C-alpha positions as CSV (number, residue, x, y, z in Angstrom):
1,M,-19.7,16.3,27.8
2,R,-20.4,18.2,24.7
3,V,-18.1,19.8,22.2
4,V,-18.7,22.0,19.2
5,I,-15.9,21.6,16.7
6,Q,-15.1,24.2,14.1
7,R,-12.5,23.6,11.4
8,V,-10.6,26.9,11.1
9,S,-8.0,28.5,9.0
10,Q,-7.4,30.8,11.9
11,A,-8.8,31.4,15.4
12,Y,-8.0,33.4,18.5
13,V,-9.1,34.1,22.1
14,E,-8.8,37.5,23.7
15,I,-9.3,38.3,27.3
16,D,-9.4,42.0,28.5
17,Q,-8.3,43.1,25.0
18,Q,-5.2,40.9,25.2
19,R,-4.6,38.0,22.8
20,K,-4.4,34.8,25.0
21,A,-4.2,32.2,22.2
22,E,-4.0,32.1,18.5
23,I,-3.8,29.3,15.8
24,G,-3.7,29.0,12.1
25,L,-5.1,25.8,10.6
26,G,-6.7,23.6,13.2
27,L,-9.8,23.0,15.3
28,L,-11.6,25.4,17.6
29,I,-13.2,23.3,20.4
30,L,-16.0,24.7,22.5
31,L,-16.2,22.4,25.5
32,G,-19.3,22.1,27.8
33,I,-19.0,19.9,30.9
34,E,-22.1,18.5,32.6
35,H,-22.3,17.5,36.3
36,Q,-22.4,13.8,35.4
37,D,-19.3,13.9,33.1
38,S,-16.2,12.0,34.0
39,K,-12.6,11.4,32.8
40,E,-14.0,8.6,30.6
41,D,-16.1,11.1,28.7
42,A,-13.0,13.3,28.2
43,D,-11.0,10.3,27.1
44,W,-13.6,9.2,24.5
45,I,-14.0,12.7,23.0
46,C,-10.3,13.4,22.9
47,A,-9.7,10.1,21.1
48,K,-12.3,11.2,18.5
49,L,-10.8,14.7,18.1
50,A,-7.3,13.3,17.6
51,K,-8.4,11.1,14.7
52,L,-11.3,13.2,13.3
53,R,-10.8,13.3,9.5
54,V,-12.2,16.7,8.6
55,F,-9.4,18.3,6.6
56,A,-9.4,18.0,2.8
57,D,-7.2,15.6,0.9
58,A,-5.9,16.3,-2.6
59,K,-9.3,15.5,-4.1
60,G,-11.0,18.0,-1.7
61,Q,-12.6,15.2,0.4
62,M,-12.6,15.5,4.2
63,N,-10.2,12.6,4.7
64,I,-7.2,13.9,6.7
65,D,-6.8,14.3,10.5
66,I,-5.2,17.1,12.4
67,Q,-1.8,15.4,12.8
68,T,-1.4,15.0,9.1
69,V,-2.1,18.7,8.3
70,E,0.0,19.7,11.4
71,G,-2.8,21.8,12.8
72,D,-3.4,22.9,16.3
73,F,-6.3,23.1,18.8
74,I,-7.9,25.9,20.8
75,V,-10.1,24.7,23.6
76,V,-12.6,27.2,25.1
77,S,-14.8,26.3,28.1
78,Q,-18.4,26.9,27.3
79,F,-21.0,26.1,30.0
80,T,-23.7,27.6,27.8
81,L,-23.6,24.5,25.5
82,H,-25.8,22.8,28.2
83,A,-28.5,25.5,28.2
84,S,-32.0,24.3,28.6
85,T,-34.7,26.5,26.9
86,K,-37.5,24.1,27.7
87,K,-39.4,26.6,29.9
88,G,-39.6,30.3,29.4
89,N,-37.2,32.5,27.5
90,R,-34.3,32.6,29.9
91,P,-31.9,29.7,29.5
92,S,-31.3,27.4,32.5
93,Y,-27.8,26.1,33.0
94,I,-28.6,23.6,35.8
95,R,-27.0,20.7,33.9
96,A,-23.7,22.5,33.6
97,A,-21.0,21.3,36.1
98,R,-20.0,23.7,38.9
99,P,-16.5,25.1,38.7
100,E,-15.2,22.8,41.5
101,Q,-15.9,19.8,39.3
102,A,-15.6,21.4,35.9
103,V,-12.1,23.0,36.2
104,P,-10.2,19.8,37.0
105,L,-12.1,18.0,34.2
106,Y,-11.4,20.9,31.8
107,E,-7.7,20.7,32.7
108,Y,-7.7,16.9,32.3
109,F,-9.3,17.3,28.9
110,I,-6.6,19.7,27.7
111,Q,-3.8,17.5,28.9
112,K,-5.4,14.3,27.4
113,L,-5.9,16.0,24.1
114,K,-2.2,17.0,24.0
115,D,-1.1,13.5,25.0
116,I,-3.3,11.7,22.5
117,S,-3.0,14.1,19.5
118,G,0.7,15.1,19.8
119,R,-0.4,18.6,18.7
120,K,-0.3,22.0,20.5
121,V,-3.4,22.8,22.5
122,F,-4.1,26.4,23.3
123,T,-6.8,27.6,25.6
124,G,-9.0,30.3,26.7
125,E,-9.4,30.9,30.5
126,F,-12.0,29.0,32.4
127,G,-14.7,31.3,33.7
128,A,-13.3,34.4,32.0
129,H,-15.3,36.7,29.6
130,M,-13.6,36.0,26.3
131,H,-13.8,37.2,22.7
132,V,-13.4,34.3,20.4
133,G,-12.6,35.0,16.7
134,L,-12.4,32.5,13.9
135,V,-12.5,31.9,10.2
136,N,-14.5,28.7,9.9
137,D,-13.0,26.8,6.9
138,G,-15.7,25.2,4.8
139,P,-17.8,25.9,6.9
140,V,-17.3,22.8,8.9
141,T,-19.0,22.6,12.3
142,I,-19.5,19.3,14.2
143,I,-21.2,18.5,17.5
144,I,-20.1,15.6,19.6
145,D,-21.8,14.6,22.8
146,S,-20.4,11.8,25.0
147,A,-23.9,11.0,26.2
148,I,-25.0,10.1,22.7
149,K,-21.8,8.5,21.3
150,E,-22.9,8.5,17.6
């Protein structure tokens, strides 16, 4: 499981020109699920996200978590995070989980993140064509991969 985390001062998701989700201060999470991922991967990443200290304290240091700043999350499914460009110029998505596996894990991830963080978690729509807008604050962009666990 791989996530790209962006600290935002605002973010939104639109589907068919309709605003589906919107937050102010918080984290935009792009979530990629591979076929070998499990609930344990989701548990590990959600625990990291709930305590990730990427918001500035009074000294301007990234030392505060999302609960302290009372921020929110937007989670957007993103199978393209597992693109392989090893051969040719057209990415391969063979490592990405099929919807029958990915949808339940995506839903589990969202609920787990709500439960662990105590914050609001807004979402896009799995499999939909979405427009994602954001103001990356910093910029701060972090990648976490449960297969690497660094």
